[in-house]
C-alpha atoms as an extended CHARMM CRD file, in Angstrom:
* protein
*
       116  EXT
         1         1  MET       CA             -4.6940000000       26.1690000000        8.4410000000  PROA      1               0.0000000000
         2         2  ARG       CA             -6.0780000000       24.0390000000       10.7790000000  PROA      2               0.0000000000
         3         3  GLU       CA             -8.4320000000       26.5340000000       12.5600000000  PROA      3               0.0000000000
         4         4  ASP       CA             -9.1760000000       27.7360000000        9.0740000000  PROA      4               0.0000000000
         5         5  ILE       CA            -10.6950000000       24.1790000000        8.5200000000  PROA      5               0.0000000000
         6         6  VAL       CA            -12.0960000000       23.7680000000       12.1620000000  PROA      6               0.0000000000
         7         7  GLU       CA            -14.3350000000       27.1060000000       11.5530000000  PROA      7               0.0000000000
         8         8  LYS       CA            -15.6150000000       26.5060000000        7.9190000000  PROA      8               0.0000000000
         9         9  LEU       CA            -17.2950000000       22.6630000000        9.6490000000  PROA      9               0.0000000000
        10        10  ARG       CA            -18.3840000000       24.3400000000       12.8350000000  PROA      10              0.0000000000
        11        11  ASP       CA            -21.9010000000       24.8010000000       11.4000000000  PROA      11              0.0000000000
        12        12  ILE       CA            -22.0320000000       21.7330000000        9.8180000000  PROA      12              0.0000000000
        13        13  VAL       CA            -20.3410000000       19.5870000000       12.6620000000  PROA      13              0.0000000000
        14        14  ASP       CA            -20.2170000000       19.3920000000       16.6480000000  PROA      14              0.0000000000
        15        15  GLU       CA            -16.4290000000       18.3400000000       16.7600000000  PROA      15              0.0000000000
        16        16  SER       CA            -13.4780000000       18.1460000000       14.2700000000  PROA      16              0.0000000000
        17        17  VAL       CA            -10.2890000000       16.6390000000       14.2800000000  PROA      17              0.0000000000
        18        18  ILE       CA             -7.8440000000       17.3470000000       11.3780000000  PROA      18              0.0000000000
        19        19  LEU       CA             -5.2950000000       15.0800000000       10.7450000000  PROA      19              0.0000000000
        20        20  THR       CA             -2.3360000000       15.0010000000        8.3530000000  PROA      20              0.0000000000
        21        21  THR       CA              0.0550000000       12.7780000000        7.6980000000  PROA      21              0.0000000000
        22        22  ASP       CA              2.9290000000       14.5500000000        8.8240000000  PROA      22              0.0000000000
        23        23  ASN       CA              6.0000000000       13.5580000000        7.2250000000  PROA      23              0.0000000000
        24        24  HSD       CA              6.0380000000       17.4160000000        5.0270000000  PROA      24              0.0000000000
        25        25  SER       CA              5.4560000000       15.0420000000        1.7470000000  PROA      25              0.0000000000
        26        26  VAL       CA              4.6400000000       16.7740000000       -1.7140000000  PROA      26              0.0000000000
        27        27  ASN       CA              2.8350000000       15.0050000000       -4.4000000000  PROA      27              0.0000000000
        28        28  ILE       CA              4.3230000000       16.0380000000       -7.8680000000  PROA      28              0.0000000000
        29        29  THR       CA              1.9790000000       16.9280000000      -10.4730000000  PROA      29              0.0000000000
        30        30  MET       CA              2.4440000000       16.6200000000      -13.7150000000  PROA      30              0.0000000000
        31        31  ASP       CA              4.0390000000       19.3510000000      -14.4950000000  PROA      31              0.0000000000
        32        32  GLY       CA              6.4070000000       18.7780000000      -11.6020000000  PROA      32              0.0000000000
        33        33  PHE       CA              5.4840000000       21.2440000000       -9.7960000000  PROA      33              0.0000000000
        34        34  ASN       CA              4.0130000000       21.7270000000       -6.8940000000  PROA      34              0.0000000000
        35        35  PRO       CA              4.6780000000       24.2870000000       -3.8400000000  PROA      35              0.0000000000
        36        36  VAL       CA              3.9820000000       23.5910000000       -0.4290000000  PROA      36              0.0000000000
        37        37  GLY       CA              0.9980000000       25.5240000000        0.4820000000  PROA      37              0.0000000000
        38        38  SER       CA              0.1120000000       26.2750000000       -3.2020000000  PROA      38              0.0000000000
        39        39  ALA       CA             -3.5170000000       25.4500000000       -1.9160000000  PROA      39              0.0000000000
        40        40  ILE       CA             -4.2890000000       26.4080000000        0.9710000000  PROA      40              0.0000000000
        41        41  LYS       CA             -6.1420000000       29.2260000000        0.8980000000  PROA      41              0.0000000000
        42        42  ASN       CA             -8.8750000000       26.6550000000       -0.7180000000  PROA      42              0.0000000000
        43        43  ILE       CA             -8.1560000000       23.9250000000        1.7950000000  PROA      43              0.0000000000
        44        44  GLY       CA            -10.7010000000       25.3750000000        4.0390000000  PROA      44              0.0000000000
        45        45  SER       CA            -14.2900000000       25.6750000000        1.4620000000  PROA      45              0.0000000000
        46        46  VAL       CA            -13.0670000000       22.0570000000       -0.3370000000  PROA      46              0.0000000000
        47        47  SER       CA            -12.9670000000       20.9150000000        3.1010000000  PROA      47              0.0000000000
        48        48  ARG       CA            -16.6310000000       22.2460000000        3.9210000000  PROA      48              0.0000000000
        49        49  ASP       CA            -18.2130000000       20.6970000000        0.9500000000  PROA      49              0.0000000000
        50        50  VAL       CA            -16.4070000000       17.6920000000        0.9430000000  PROA      50              0.0000000000
        51        51  VAL       CA            -17.9940000000       17.0760000000        5.0120000000  PROA      51              0.0000000000
        52        52  LYS       CA            -21.3930000000       18.7920000000        3.5540000000  PROA      52              0.0000000000
        53        53  GLU       CA            -21.6890000000       15.8120000000        0.8210000000  PROA      53              0.0000000000
        54        54  ALA       CA            -20.8330000000       13.3840000000        3.7110000000  PROA      54              0.0000000000
        55        55  VAL       CA            -23.0360000000       14.9010000000        5.9570000000  PROA      55              0.0000000000
        56        56  ASN       CA            -26.1300000000       14.5860000000        3.1810000000  PROA      56              0.0000000000
        57        57  ASP       CA            -25.0160000000       10.9970000000        2.4250000000  PROA      57              0.0000000000
        58        58  LEU       CA            -25.6130000000        9.2940000000        6.1110000000  PROA      58              0.0000000000
        59        59  GLU       CA            -27.6580000000        7.1010000000        6.5730000000  PROA      59              0.0000000000
        60        60  GLU       CA            -28.8170000000        3.9200000000        8.9820000000  PROA      60              0.0000000000
        61        61  VAL       CA            -26.5860000000        1.3630000000        9.2880000000  PROA      61              0.0000000000
        62        62  GLU       CA            -26.2070000000       -1.9700000000       11.2680000000  PROA      62              0.0000000000
        63        63  ILE       CA            -22.8140000000       -2.4480000000       12.9190000000  PROA      63              0.0000000000
        64        64  GLY       CA            -21.4050000000       -5.5360000000       14.0470000000  PROA      64              0.0000000000
        65        65  GLY       CA            -18.0660000000       -7.3430000000       15.5070000000  PROA      65              0.0000000000
        66        66  HSD       CA            -16.8360000000      -10.4500000000       16.3620000000  PROA      66              0.0000000000
        67        67  SER       CA            -13.2840000000      -11.4340000000       17.5070000000  PROA      67              0.0000000000
        68        68  ARG       CA            -10.9240000000      -14.2820000000       17.4520000000  PROA      68              0.0000000000
        69        69  THR       CA             -7.8550000000      -15.6020000000       19.1020000000  PROA      69              0.0000000000
        70        70  ILE       CA             -5.2590000000      -17.1630000000       15.9090000000  PROA      70              0.0000000000
        71        71  ARG       CA             -1.6450000000      -18.0990000000       16.1400000000  PROA      71              0.0000000000
        72        72  ILE       CA              0.3930000000      -16.6610000000       13.9070000000  PROA      72              0.0000000000
        73        73  LYS       CA              4.4480000000      -17.0790000000       13.1120000000  PROA      73              0.0000000000
        74        74  VAL       CA              5.8220000000      -14.1140000000       12.3400000000  PROA      74              0.0000000000
        75        75  THR       CA              9.5740000000      -13.4260000000       11.5170000000  PROA      75              0.0000000000
        76        76  GLY       CA             10.9710000000      -13.0060000000       14.2460000000  PROA      76              0.0000000000
        77        77  ARG       CA             14.8600000000      -12.6220000000       15.5620000000  PROA      77              0.0000000000
        78        78  GLY       CA             17.0130000000      -14.3960000000       13.4750000000  PROA      78              0.0000000000
        79        79  ASN       CA             14.6990000000      -15.4900000000       10.5940000000  PROA      79              0.0000000000
        80        80  THR       CA             15.0750000000      -13.1130000000        7.9100000000  PROA      80              0.0000000000
        81        81  GLU       CA             18.6120000000      -13.2940000000        8.4850000000  PROA      81              0.0000000000
        82        82  LYS       CA             17.7970000000      -17.5250000000        7.4590000000  PROA      82              0.0000000000
        83        83  LEU       CA             15.2070000000      -16.2950000000        4.8470000000  PROA      83              0.0000000000
        84        84  ALA       CA             17.8830000000      -14.7360000000        3.3300000000  PROA      84              0.0000000000
        85        85  SER       CA             20.5940000000      -16.9260000000        3.7700000000  PROA      85              0.0000000000
        86        86  THR       CA             17.9240000000      -19.6120000000        1.5500000000  PROA      86              0.0000000000
        87        87  VAL       CA             16.9700000000      -17.4580000000       -0.6200000000  PROA      87              0.0000000000
        88        88  ASN       CA             20.5330000000      -16.7580000000       -1.3060000000  PROA      88              0.0000000000
        89        89  SER       CA             21.9560000000      -20.0140000000       -1.2500000000  PROA      89              0.0000000000
        90        90  THR       CA             18.8920000000      -21.5410000000       -3.9920000000  PROA      90              0.0000000000
        91        91  LEU       CA             19.6620000000      -19.0880000000       -6.1900000000  PROA      91              0.0000000000
        92        92  SER       CA             23.6100000000      -19.6690000000       -6.5380000000  PROA      92              0.0000000000
        93        93  ILE       CA             22.0310000000      -23.5260000000       -6.3900000000  PROA      93              0.0000000000
        94        94  LEU       CA             19.7120000000      -22.6220000000       -9.5440000000  PROA      94              0.0000000000
        95        95  LYS       CA             22.1120000000      -20.6570000000      -11.3810000000  PROA      95              0.0000000000
        96        96  TYR       CA             23.8490000000      -24.0850000000      -12.4740000000  PROA      96              0.0000000000
        97        97  ALA       CA             20.6920000000      -26.3480000000      -12.3300000000  PROA      97              0.0000000000
        98        98  ALA       CA             18.4020000000      -24.3120000000      -14.0990000000  PROA      98              0.0000000000
        99        99  PRO       CA             20.9910000000      -24.3870000000      -17.8870000000  PROA      99              0.0000000000
       100       100  ALA       CA             21.3950000000      -27.9620000000      -16.9060000000  PROA      100             0.0000000000
       101       101  SER       CA             17.9060000000      -29.0430000000      -16.2570000000  PROA      101             0.0000000000
       102       102  LEU       CA             16.8400000000      -26.7500000000      -19.5320000000  PROA      102             0.0000000000
       103       103  GLY       CA             19.6290000000      -28.6240000000      -21.6530000000  PROA      103             0.0000000000
       104       104  ALA       CA             18.7410000000      -32.5190000000      -20.2700000000  PROA      104             0.0000000000
       105       105  GLY       CA             14.5330000000      -31.1120000000      -21.7270000000  PROA      105             0.0000000000
       106       106  VAL       CA             16.1810000000      -30.0460000000      -25.2500000000  PROA      106             0.0000000000
       107       107  LEU       CA             18.2270000000      -33.3700000000      -25.6420000000  PROA      107             0.0000000000
       108       108  ALA       CA             14.9780000000      -35.2050000000      -24.0820000000  PROA      108             0.0000000000
       109       109  CYS       CA             12.7130000000      -33.6750000000      -26.8040000000  PROA      109             0.0000000000
       110       110  GLY       CA             15.6160000000      -33.6840000000      -29.2160000000  PROA      110             0.0000000000
       111       111  LEU       CA             15.8120000000      -37.9290000000      -28.5810000000  PROA      111             0.0000000000
       112       112  VAL       CA             11.8350000000      -38.4210000000      -28.6460000000  PROA      112             0.0000000000
       113       113  VAL       CA             11.7490000000      -36.3060000000      -32.3080000000  PROA      113             0.0000000000
       114       114  MET       CA             14.5070000000      -38.0970000000      -33.8620000000  PROA      114             0.0000000000
       115       115  LEU       CA             12.4020000000      -41.7110000000      -32.7130000000  PROA      115             0.0000000000
       116       116  LEU       CA              9.5120000000      -40.5960000000      -33.9700000000  PROA      116             0.0000000000
């Protein structure tokens, strides 16, 4: 397949590099049927068409670049466990605190309505 694509592009570009996901995944279609290789016979000509279109759309551009060093803190060893533990303890407290807060809010609203 690679050779077919490279051959079809030979008169359009000087060099070509063909890259794939290389994970052997197959996209699912609406009908649920998409056998690997069903469209391989078309890939060379389709590749040629899209590369021609891209080459015809080339234009002059200006480029620039900049670099900066920033300090960031990443999740390191042990921090993931700390985060999970914190979330779990917060959720265990919330399962009691949330109904109590909601109940207190409803009670407070009821008292305000009665006083007005």
